[in-house]
C-alpha positions in Angstrom: 168.6 125.5 112.2 165.1 123.7 113.7 166.7 121.7 116.0 162.8 120.0 117.4 159.5 118.3 115.7 155.5 118.2 117.2 155.2 114.7 117.9 152.2 112.5 117.3 151.5 113.1 121.2 151.5 117.0 120.5 154.7 117.4 122.2 157.5 118.9 120.8 161.2 117.0 120.6 164.4 116.8 119.7 164.1 116.7 115.8 166.2 113.4 115.8 164.6 110.9 118.1 161.5 110.9 115.7 164.2 109.7 112.7 162.7 106.4 113.4 160.4 104.9 116.2 162.9 103.2 118.1 164.5 106.3 119.0 161.4 107.7 120.9 161.9 105.8 124.3 165.8 106.4 124.6 165.4 109.6 123.8 163.0 110.3 126.5 163.8 108.1 129.2 168.0 107.9 128.7 169.6 110.4 126.5 170.9 113.4 128.5 169.5 112.5 132.0 173.1 112.0 134.6 174.8 108.8 135.5 177.2 107.9 138.1 177.1 104.0 137.6 180.4 102.5 137.1 178.9 99.9 134.6 176.4 102.2 132.1 179.7 105.0 131.7 181.4 102.2 130.8 178.9 100.7 128.5 178.2 103.5 126.7 181.4 104.9 126.1 182.2 100.8 124.4 178.9 101.9 122.4 180.5 105.2 120.9 182.9 103.1 120.1 181.4 100.6 118.1 179.4 103.2 116.7 182.2 105.4 114.9 181.5 105.2 111.4 177.8 104.0 111.7 174.3 104.8 112.4 173.6 105.0 116.3 169.9 102.9 115.3 172.3 100.1 114.1 173.7 100.1 117.0 170.7 100.8 119.7 169.4 97.8 117.6 172.0 95.6 118.8 172.1 97.0 122.4 171.0 93.9 123.8 173.7 91.5 121.8 176.6 93.8 122.9 175.6 93.1 126.4 175.1 89.4 125.9 178.5 89.1 124.2 180.6 91.6 127.1 178.8 90.3 130.1 176.6 92.9 130.4 180.0 95.6 130.3 180.9 94.5 133.4 184.7 95.8 133.1 186.3 93.6 135.2 185.0 90.8 133.8 185.5 91.8 130.2 189.3 92.8 131.1 189.8 88.8 131.5 188.8 88.3 128.0 191.7 86.3 126.4 192.2 85.8 121.8 190.4 83.2 121.9 187.2 85.4 123.5 188.2 87.9 120.8 188.0 85.2 118.0 184.6 84.2 119.4 183.1 87.5 119.2 184.6 88.2 115.5 181.8 85.0 115.1 178.7 87.3 116.6 176.8 87.9 114.3 174.8 90.0 116.3 177.4 92.9 117.1 179.4 94.7 114.9 182.1 92.6 114.1 185.1 94.9 114.0 188.0 92.9 115.6 190.0 96.8 116.5 186.7 98.1 118.6 186.5 94.4 119.8 190.1 94.6 121.0 189.6 98.1 122.5 186.8 97.2 124.3 189.3 94.6 126.4 192.0 96.8 126.6 189.3 99.7 127.9 188.3 97.5 130.8 192.1 97.2 131.7 192.6 100.8 131.7 188.8 101.1 133.6 190.4 98.6 136.7 193.2 101.0 136.4 191.3 104.2 136.6 189.1 103.4 139.9 192.1 102.0 141.6 193.5 105.5 140.6 190.4 107.8 141.0 187.8 105.8 143.3 185.1 105.6 140.3 184.6 106.0 136.6 182.4 108.6 137.4 184.5 110.5 139.6 186.7 110.7 136.5 184.3 111.6 133.8 181.9 113.9 136.2 185.4 116.0 136.6 184.8 116.7 133.1 181.6 118.2 133.2 181.4 121.8 131.6 181.0 125.1 133.3 178.5 127.1 132.3 180.4 129.0 130.2 181.8 125.8 127.8 178.6 125.0 127.2 177.7 125.5 123.1 173.9 125.9 122.0 171.8 122.7 121.9 172.8 120.3 118.8 175.0 122.6 117.9 178.8 121.0 118.1 180.0 117.3 117.7 183.0 118.5 119.9 183.8 120.8 122.3 187.0 122.3 124.2 185.8 119.7 126.9 185.4 116.7 124.7 188.9 117.7 123.3 190.7 117.4 126.4 188.6 114.5 128.0 189.8 112.5 125.1 193.4 113.8 124.7 193.3 112.3 128.4 192.0 109.5 128.2 194.3 108.6 125.3 196.8 109.0 127.5 195.6 106.5 130.1 195.9 104.5 127.3 192.0 104.1 126.4 191.1 103.6 122.4 188.6 104.4 120.2 188.0 107.4 122.3 188.0 110.3 120.1 186.8 114.0 120.9 183.3 113.0 118.8 182.8 110.2 120.3 183.7 111.5 124.0 181.3 114.2 123.0 178.4 112.2 122.1 179.5 110.1 125.5 179.1 113.3 127.6 175.8 114.0 125.5 174.0 110.9 126.2 175.1 110.4 130.0 173.9 113.7 130.9 177.1 115.7 131.6 175.4 117.9 129.7 171.9 118.7 128.9 172.0 118.7 125.2 168.2 118.5 124.2 167.3 121.3 122.4 165.3 124.5 123.0 161.7 123.5 123.4 162.4 119.6 123.8 159.6 118.4 126.4 162.5 116.5 127.8 165.0 119.6 128.8 163.3 120.9 131.9 162.9 117.2 133.2 166.7 116.6 132.5 167.4 119.5 134.0 165.8 119.2 137.3 167.4 115.5 137.3 170.8 117.1 136.8 169.8 119.7 139.7 169.6 117.2 142.3 172.4 115.0 141.1 174.7 114.5 143.3 178.0 114.6 141.4 180.5 112.0 142.6 183.2 112.9 144.7 181.2 116.1 145.8 179.9 116.6 149.4 
């Protein structure tokens, strides 16, 4: 399977980023670079939940609307949302109006608060699931992994919703827990350099 494409600037990139113009900047500047910020981690996991059954293009196009609707994914604020807020969001044409997914964000905000209390931070929890070299698949050949299945199972046990193994794997790819840029992609080495100097939460 050919996972790369030569772009108009002459550089080779992951083939998926050429599908639509708005993917290019996201691919080059965000996807696969390690993140330790709790708010960004929470946002991405929520957005991956919203993507379930939809395309990432749909979610990316609405990302600023989602941020406005969910207090820029400050989980301490979202945890205070009431049923009235859910009803309000169900009328918001700027986001995906799926009651179960909206309610999951509110639920997960509360679970995030619990995680911070018990684990210190979301980052400290999630980076415990960074795969070892032997647990990695060839780039862009898998939609789940042994580690994403384990992480999904644990999150569900902790009460999180819309965190299936495929959703969690996409989250891990995007947040840099794995470098899934294709071999030959110009961004792969750049992402790996950042991962190399990245201070893992909880490490000395």
